[in-house]
C-alpha positions as CSV (number, residue, x, y, z in Angstrom):
1,M,22.6,46.8,16.5
2,L,21.4,43.5,17.9
3,Q,22.3,42.6,21.5
4,V,24.7,39.7,22.0
5,S,22.2,38.3,24.5
6,V,19.5,38.2,21.8
7,L,21.9,36.4,19.4
8,K,22.8,33.9,22.1
9,E,19.3,33.3,23.6
10,Q,17.2,33.6,20.4
11,T,19.6,32.2,17.8
12,D,16.9,30.3,15.9
13,R,14.6,33.4,15.7
14,V,17.6,35.5,14.6
15,L,18.6,33.1,11.9
16,A,15.0,32.7,10.6
17,G,14.8,36.5,10.4
18,L,18.1,36.9,8.6
19,A,17.0,34.2,6.1
20,K,13.8,36.3,5.5
21,R,16.2,39.2,4.7
22,N,18.3,36.9,2.4
23,F,21.3,37.8,4.5
24,P,24.3,35.7,3.3
25,N,26.3,33.5,5.6
26,A,24.0,34.3,8.5
27,E,24.8,31.2,10.6
28,A,28.6,31.7,10.2
29,E,28.4,35.4,11.1
30,V,26.2,34.7,14.2
31,Q,28.5,31.9,15.4
32,R,31.5,34.2,14.9
33,I,29.9,36.8,17.1
34,L,29.1,34.3,19.8
35,S,32.7,33.0,19.6
36,L,34.1,36.5,19.9
37,D,31.9,37.2,22.8
38,Q,33.0,34.0,24.6
39,R,36.6,34.9,24.0
40,R,35.9,38.5,25.2
41,R,34.5,37.1,28.5
42,Q,37.4,34.7,28.9
43,L,39.9,37.5,28.4
44,Q,38.1,39.7,30.8
45,T,38.2,37.0,33.4
46,E,42.0,36.4,32.8
47,H,42.7,40.1,33.0
48,D,40.7,40.6,36.2
49,S,42.2,37.5,37.8
50,A,45.8,38.5,37.0
51,Q,45.0,42.1,38.1
52,G,43.5,40.9,41.4
53,E,46.4,38.6,42.1
54,A,48.9,41.3,41.4
55,N,47.0,43.7,43.8
56,K,47.1,41.1,46.6
57,L,50.8,40.5,46.0
58,A,51.5,44.2,46.2
59,Q,50.0,44.3,49.6
60,Q,52.0,41.2,50.7
61,I,55.2,42.7,49.3
62,G,54.7,45.8,51.5
63,G,54.3,43.6,54.6
64,L,57.4,41.5,53.8
65,M,59.5,44.6,53.3
66,K,58.4,46.0,56.7
67,S,59.2,42.7,58.4
68,G,62.7,42.7,56.8
69,D,62.0,39.7,54.5
70,K,63.6,41.2,51.4
71,A,64.1,37.8,49.8
72,G,60.5,36.9,50.1
73,A,59.5,40.3,48.8
74,E,61.9,39.9,45.7
75,T,60.3,36.6,44.9
76,L,56.8,38.1,44.9
77,K,58.1,41.0,42.8
78,V,59.1,38.6,40.1
79,R,55.7,37.0,40.2
80,T,54.1,40.5,40.1
81,A,56.1,41.4,37.0
82,E,54.8,38.3,35.3
83,L,51.2,39.1,36.3
84,K,51.6,42.6,34.9
85,Q,52.8,41.2,31.6
86,Q,49.8,38.8,31.6
87,T,47.4,41.7,32.4
88,K,48.9,43.9,29.6
89,A,48.7,41.1,27.1
90,A,45.1,40.2,28.1
91,A,44.1,43.9,27.9
92,E,45.6,44.4,24.4
93,E,43.8,41.2,23.1
94,L,40.6,42.2,24.9
95,T,40.6,45.6,23.2
96,Q,41.2,44.0,19.8
97,T,38.5,41.3,20.5
98,E,36.0,44.0,21.6
99,K,36.6,45.9,18.4
100,E,36.2,42.8,16.2
101,L,33.0,42.0,18.1
102,Q,31.6,45.5,17.6
103,D,32.4,45.5,13.9
104,A,30.8,42.1,13.5
105,L,27.6,43.3,15.3
106,Y,27.5,46.4,13.0
107,R,27.3,44.0,10.0
108,I,24.2,42.2,11.2
109,P,20.9,43.8,10.1
110,N,17.8,44.0,12.3
111,V,15.6,40.9,12.7
112,P,12.3,41.5,10.8
113,H,9.0,41.5,12.7
114,A,6.9,38.3,12.4
115,S,4.5,40.1,10.0
116,V,7.2,41.0,7.5
117,P,6.6,38.9,4.3
118,A,9.5,36.9,2.7
119,G,10.8,38.2,-0.6
120,R,13.8,39.5,-2.4
121,S,12.7,42.8,-4.0
122,A,10.0,45.5,-4.2
123,D,8.0,43.1,-6.4
124,D,7.5,41.0,-3.3
125,N,6.1,43.8,-1.1
126,E,2.6,43.3,0.3
127,V,-0.1,45.8,-0.6
128,V,-2.0,46.4,2.7
129,R,-4.6,48.8,1.2
130,E,-5.2,51.2,-1.7
131,V,-7.2,54.3,-1.1
132,G,-8.7,56.9,-3.5
133,Q,-9.8,57.1,-7.1
134,K,-7.1,57.3,-9.8
135,P,-7.8,60.3,-12.0
136,E,-8.3,59.8,-15.7
137,L,-6.3,62.3,-17.7
138,P,-6.8,63.3,-21.4
139,A,-4.4,61.8,-24.0
140,D,-2.4,65.0,-24.2
141,A,-1.7,65.1,-20.4
142,Q,2.0,65.6,-19.6
143,P,4.4,64.4,-16.9
144,H,5.5,66.9,-14.3
145,W,8.9,67.6,-15.9
146,E,7.1,69.0,-19.0
147,L,4.6,71.0,-16.9
148,I,7.5,72.5,-14.9
149,K,9.1,73.8,-18.1
150,K,5.9,75.4,-19.2
151,L,5.2,77.1,-15.9
152,D,8.9,78.0,-15.2
153,I,8.6,77.2,-11.5
154,I,11.5,74.7,-11.1
155,D,14.8,75.0,-13.0
156,F,16.9,71.9,-13.2
157,E,19.5,73.5,-15.6
158,L,20.2,76.3,-13.2
159,G,20.7,73.8,-10.4
160,N,23.0,71.9,-12.5
161,K,25.0,75.1,-13.3
162,I,25.3,76.0,-9.6
163,T,25.9,72.6,-8.1
164,G,25.2,69.6,-10.4
165,A,22.4,67.2,-11.4
166,G,19.8,66.5,-8.8
167,F,19.9,70.0,-7.1
168,P,17.0,72.0,-8.6
169,V,16.2,75.7,-8.2
170,Y,12.7,76.5,-7.1
171,K,11.3,79.8,-8.4
172,G,8.2,81.9,-7.9
173,Q,5.2,79.8,-7.3
174,G,7.4,76.7,-7.2
175,A,9.3,78.1,-4.2
176,R,6.1,79.2,-2.5
177,L,4.5,75.8,-3.0
178,Q,7.5,74.2,-1.3
179,R,7.2,76.6,1.7
180,A,3.4,76.0,1.8
181,L,3.8,72.2,1.9
182,I,6.4,72.4,4.6
183,N,4.2,74.6,6.8
184,F,1.1,72.5,6.2
185,F,3.0,69.3,7.1
186,L,4.5,70.8,10.2
187,E,1.3,72.3,11.5
188,Q,-0.5,69.0,11.0
189,A,2.3,67.3,13.0
190,I,2.0,69.9,15.8
191,D,-1.8,69.5,15.9
192,A,-1.2,65.7,16.2
193,G,0.9,66.2,19.4
194,Y,4.4,66.3,17.9
195,T,6.9,68.8,19.2
196,E,8.7,70.8,16.4
197,I,12.5,70.4,16.4
198,Q,14.9,72.4,14.1
199,P,18.0,70.2,14.2
200,P,21.5,70.7,12.6
201,I,21.8,69.3,9.1
202,L,25.4,68.2,9.7
203,I,26.1,65.3,12.0
204,N,29.2,63.8,13.5
205,E,30.4,60.2,13.1
206,A,28.9,59.1,16.5
207,S,25.4,60.3,15.3
208,G,25.8,58.3,12.1
209,Y,26.6,55.2,14.0
210,G,23.8,55.8,16.5
211,T,21.0,55.6,14.0
212,G,22.7,53.1,11.6
213,Q,23.8,55.2,8.7
214,L,27.3,54.2,9.5
215,P,29.0,52.0,8.6
216,D,26.2,50.7,6.3
217,K,25.4,53.8,4.2
218,E,28.5,55.9,4.3
219,G,28.7,55.9,0.5
220,Q,25.2,57.4,0.3
221,M,26.0,60.4,2.4
222,Y,27.9,63.6,1.5
223,H,31.0,63.8,3.7
224,A,32.6,67.1,4.7
225,T,36.0,65.5,5.2
226,A,37.9,68.5,6.6
227,D,35.6,68.4,9.7
228,D,34.6,64.8,9.5
229,L,30.9,65.7,9.4
230,Y,28.1,64.3,7.2
231,L,25.1,66.0,5.6
232,I,22.0,64.3,6.9
233,P,20.0,62.0,4.6
234,T,16.9,62.6,6.8
235,A,15.9,64.6,9.9
236,E,15.5,61.2,11.7
237,V,19.2,61.1,12.3
238,P,19.8,64.3,14.3
239,I,16.3,64.2,16.0
240,T,16.8,60.6,17.3
241,N,20.4,61.4,18.3
242,L,19.1,64.1,20.7
243,Y,18.6,61.2,23.2
244,R,21.8,59.3,22.7
245,D,23.3,58.1,26.0
246,E,20.2,59.0,28.0
247,I,17.9,57.2,30.4
248,I,14.5,58.6,29.7
249,P,12.1,59.0,32.7
250,T,9.0,57.0,32.0
251,E,6.7,60.0,32.5
252,R,8.3,61.6,29.4
253,L,7.3,58.6,27.2
254,P,6.4,58.5,24.5
255,I,8.5,61.2,23.0
256,R,7.0,62.6,19.8
257,N,9.0,65.0,17.7
258,A,8.7,66.4,14.2
259,G,11.2,68.4,12.1
260,Y,11.7,69.9,8.7
261,T,15.1,69.7,7.0
262,P,16.6,69.6,3.6
263,C,17.9,66.0,3.0
264,F,21.0,65.1,1.0
265,R,21.6,61.7,-0.7
266,R,24.2,60.6,-3.2
267,E,22.1,57.7,-4.4
268,A,20.6,59.5,-7.4
269,G,22.2,59.1,-10.8
270,S,20.7,56.2,-12.8
271,W,18.9,56.8,-16.1
272,G,15.3,56.5,-17.3
273,A,11.9,58.1,-16.7
274,H,11.7,56.7,-13.2
275,V,14.4,59.2,-12.1
276,R,13.4,62.2,-14.3
277,G,12.4,65.5,-12.9
278,L,11.4,65.4,-9.3
279,N,11.3,61.6,-9.1
280,R,14.8,61.4,-7.6
281,L,17.0,64.1,-6.3
282,H,20.3,64.6,-4.4
283,Q,18.7,67.4,-2.3
284,F,15.1,67.6,-1.3
285,D,12.9,68.9,1.5
286,K,11.1,66.6,4.0
287,V,9.1,66.8,7.2
288,E,10.0,63.8,9.5
289,I,8.1,62.5,12.5
290,V,10.0,60.6,15.2
291,Q,8.8,58.6,18.2
292,I,10.6,57.0,21.2
293,A,8.4,54.5,23.0
294,K,8.4,51.7,25.5
295,P,8.5,48.3,23.7
296,E,5.0,47.3,24.5
297,D,3.7,50.6,23.0
298,S,5.8,50.8,19.8
299,Y,3.6,49.0,17.3
300,A,0.5,50.9,18.3
301,A,2.7,54.0,17.8
302,L,3.7,52.8,14.3
303,D,0.1,52.3,13.3
304,G,-0.7,55.8,14.6
305,M,2.2,57.3,12.5
306,V,0.9,55.5,9.3
307,A,-2.6,56.8,10.0
308,H,-1.2,60.4,10.4
309,I,0.6,60.1,7.0
310,E,-2.5,58.7,5.4
311,G,-4.4,61.7,6.7
312,L,-2.0,64.1,5.0
313,L,-2.5,62.3,1.6
314,Q,-6.2,62.2,2.0
315,Q,-6.3,66.0,2.6
316,L,-4.2,66.5,-0.5
317,G,-6.6,64.4,-2.5
318,L,-3.9,62.0,-3.7
319,P,-4.7,58.4,-4.4
320,Y,-2.3,56.2,-2.5
321,R,-1.5,52.7,-1.3
322,V,0.2,51.3,1.8
323,L,2.8,48.6,1.4
324,R,4.4,46.3,4.0
325,L,7.9,45.8,2.8
326,C,9.3,42.3,2.4
327,G,12.5,41.1,4.0
328,G,14.6,41.7,1.0
329,D,13.4,45.3,0.5
330,M,13.6,46.6,4.1
331,G,16.2,49.0,5.4
332,F,19.1,47.5,7.3
333,T,18.0,48.9,10.7
334,S,14.2,48.3,10.4
335,A,12.1,45.6,12.0
336,L,9.0,46.6,10.1
337,T,8.5,49.2,7.4
338,Y,5.4,50.5,5.7
339,D,5.9,52.5,2.4
340,L,3.2,54.9,1.2
341,E,3.0,55.6,-2.5
342,V,0.9,58.1,-4.4
343,W,-0.5,57.5,-7.9
344,S,1.2,59.5,-10.7
345,A,-1.5,59.7,-13.4
346,A,0.7,61.1,-16.1
347,Q,3.5,58.6,-15.5
348,Q,1.0,55.8,-14.8
349,R,2.9,54.4,-11.8
350,W,3.2,54.6,-8.1
351,L,5.7,57.0,-6.5
352,E,7.0,56.4,-3.0
353,V,6.5,59.5,-0.8
354,S,6.9,58.0,2.7
355,S,8.4,55.2,4.8
356,A,7.3,54.6,8.4
357,S,9.4,52.2,10.4
358,N,9.8,50.6,13.8
359,F,13.4,49.8,14.6
360,E,12.5,48.2,17.9
361,T,15.7,48.2,20.1
362,Y,18.2,48.2,17.1
363,Q,19.0,51.9,17.1
364,A,18.5,52.2,20.9
365,N,21.2,49.6,21.5
366,R,23.6,51.7,19.5
367,L,22.4,54.9,21.1
368,K,22.4,53.5,24.6
369,L,18.9,54.9,24.8
370,R,17.1,53.4,27.8
371,Y,14.4,53.8,30.5
372,R,13.9,52.2,33.9
373,D,11.3,49.5,34.2
374,E,9.0,48.8,37.2
375,N,11.9,47.0,38.9
376,N,14.2,50.0,38.4
377,K,16.3,48.1,35.8
378,T,17.4,49.8,32.7
379,Q,15.8,48.5,29.4
380,L,16.3,49.6,25.8
381,L,13.6,51.7,24.3
382,H,12.1,51.4,20.8
383,T,12.6,54.1,18.1
384,L,10.4,54.9,15.2
385,N,10.2,57.4,12.3
386,G,8.2,58.3,9.3
387,S,8.2,60.8,6.4
388,A,5.4,63.1,6.8
389,L,6.1,64.0,4.0
390,A,8.9,64.1,1.4
391,L,8.1,66.9,-1.0
392,P,9.4,66.2,-4.5
393,R,7.1,63.3,-5.5
394,I,4.2,64.9,-3.7
395,V,4.7,68.0,-6.0
396,A,5.0,65.7,-9.0
397,A,1.8,63.9,-8.3
398,L,-0.1,67.2,-7.5
399,M,1.0,68.7,-10.8
400,E,0.2,65.6,-12.9
401,N,-3.0,64.6,-11.3
402,N,-4.5,68.1,-11.2
403,Q,-3.4,69.5,-14.6
404,Q,-6.2,71.4,-16.3
405,P,-7.1,71.9,-20.0
406,D,-6.0,75.5,-19.9
407,G,-2.5,74.6,-18.8
408,T,-3.0,75.5,-15.1
409,I,-2.5,73.2,-12.1
410,K,-5.4,73.2,-9.6
411,L,-4.1,72.9,-6.0
412,P,-5.9,71.2,-3.1
413,E,-8.1,73.5,-1.1
414,V,-6.1,72.7,2.1
415,L,-3.0,74.4,0.6
416,H,-4.7,77.6,-0.5
417,R,-4.1,79.6,2.7
418,Y,-0.5,78.4,2.9
419,C,0.3,79.3,-0.8
420,G,-1.7,82.5,-1.2
421,F,-2.9,81.2,-4.5
422,Q,-5.2,78.4,-5.7
423,Q,-3.5,77.2,-8.8
424,L,-0.1,77.1,-10.6
425,G,0.0,79.0,-13.8
426,Q,-2.3,81.8,-15.0
């Protein structure tokens, strides 16, 4: 959530950034927030003034009663009653105004970083670099959903029977490959200096608001209504919320955590090859890396996170590219996002496997996540996260790119000790 002070003092920058996002009615929304804030301040002043006068009169009434001036005391009591009504009315309007202000602030997305390109869709994203050689497959090469059937390692029909579409069952080598990738990704994160966290996979409403899933994305999350809890869309949410309402000592910064969780998203459901098989699921496994840093350090931290993710893809031998997302394709809370995509040789297209983002102070303002600067004043921290990595499309690309003439799938050497086998199939 943007700070009101930023909207007030940097209005032109905010409006330019919202224009880059193609955010509708930006100027009217910003002006409404500034008007609400002005009214809030006015009401607070009126409330405090009336309350202060009432407190003074109460003291005077006591003195008048002691001196025997009951008439004077009664006159002041009448005025005190009027002030109490004014205080009550101001308090009620203040509460309503503060709620309207908060709701309006929730509807404003983050301001993009200066490096974010303008654009409306994924077609306008900027290719930063492309790494690796795309494999050339024979004409009879198959997409991963056909390979999965042959090898009988992932069962979509069983998942549909148990739960519904988008909830696959992993079997045998498929289940072991999942576990191997999770362990590999976690160990790589630990070796890079991240602390492993195993968080809850259900969050409360406050946590959803803290990292920006609410109120923007409530329709994309599974909601356990009886307990008013949400299944997490990513480990970023509970891990970042570990530090909600905290002032972090500077000696603890930066904080670097990593966690594996299943992730749940209701967004799947469209038709076509781009969502077949493992391309899009309602439940999938992912290792997430999260950092909390001082503002002056956060963009170096983001570069380091992207480098870490690239290192994983290089060890897996997957051709990939790094994209800087345009304003129209960025997440609501992000200031700058890099997507990493791997090449799917059988599908002849790029598959997104990771996003790494710097949210600057947007989440921290919601979370009240702060530190003390050299002048002992509290300042908002920057929060960052990245997928390192999401499993489904990694598995899809590994299978498609490494399929052999005999029907087996050759696995990268780095996974052999985690899997206990070197290939899928015979």
